[in-house]
C-alpha angles and dihedrals in degrees: 000000000000122000111206096181125046140125109225104136109106121239100001103097140343093313124091118339098205137042091241090056090048093051090049089055090051091050090051091051091053091047089053092055099260112145100175129035124186107211102224104184115184116272099198113140097203094049113013109021095195120155136172091266094064099031095056091062093043092053092047091051092047091049089056091049091051089054092048090051092046092237108156098214121130108216131190135184121259137142140222103224119203114223102249138133092260093059096081091055091048090051091049090051092051092242100122113087114224125209094231140287134281126180094348094309123111110226116231123190100223125191125202119205107275096238100047152356105252120238109262095027094128091056088053090050092049090051090053093049090051085057089055091253118134114203117223100201112223119231098335090171089069095050109109094222093052091044089056093047119008091197089070086085095056099088090053096049090044087054089057105270121146123212130234110202120200113248090220091055091055089050093050096251095127096048137274096286095055089046093052093046091050091054091044090056091052092045090052088064098244120150102266135169133178129239134163106237083206117187105161143352096255110060102350106044126163097259116152102144094072090054090049089052092051092047092048092051093048103035108014137254098293096054091045092050093048093050097050100031121358101060093040091048091058091049095052093040103252090128128054 
């Protein structure tokens, strides 16, 4: 399985604080059956001012530590970019890490504020798509506005956005409402994939297998495989 959204790098955001904690997360991912993890540290200028220039070195160092610890996890650099006015400038400066590229569009993991979808967001999305950037919206099923009305996401998916559902939501770990919204987004036929958004071993662990099991039971093996491997593989370039 491939995890396109996780926070393993130590000391850069609200993920692990120490290297030992970060390595334990990586071990847990491997034990769960994850072979590739894209390290999507927060890119949020007001709170976590990460950019490509500092994340490249952090990922390189962590890769070396994984090898020293004999942890067979393939990691890549990514970023979880908060929708904010500064983001366009960061993109223009080449400082926002993308997840990969599909069909001539760079794939950007984009996070809305948890409590709302800001006014003017669709204009921001349209600007990104004109730049040949396709937003992959992070955990929409946990956004309060989408939880209140799942159709709030429609204008964004119709504009070309893809959706990254949290594995824990599909497994019921974020409550019944988030679980129901996640399934409603899949049932609506939008382009969805699953990822862990792991932060720690206690309440945000890197568990993807349980989501795959739920998806397989509800939608069948092909849908489950595509949501935890196939779509992500195309994004990070593991498939032609």
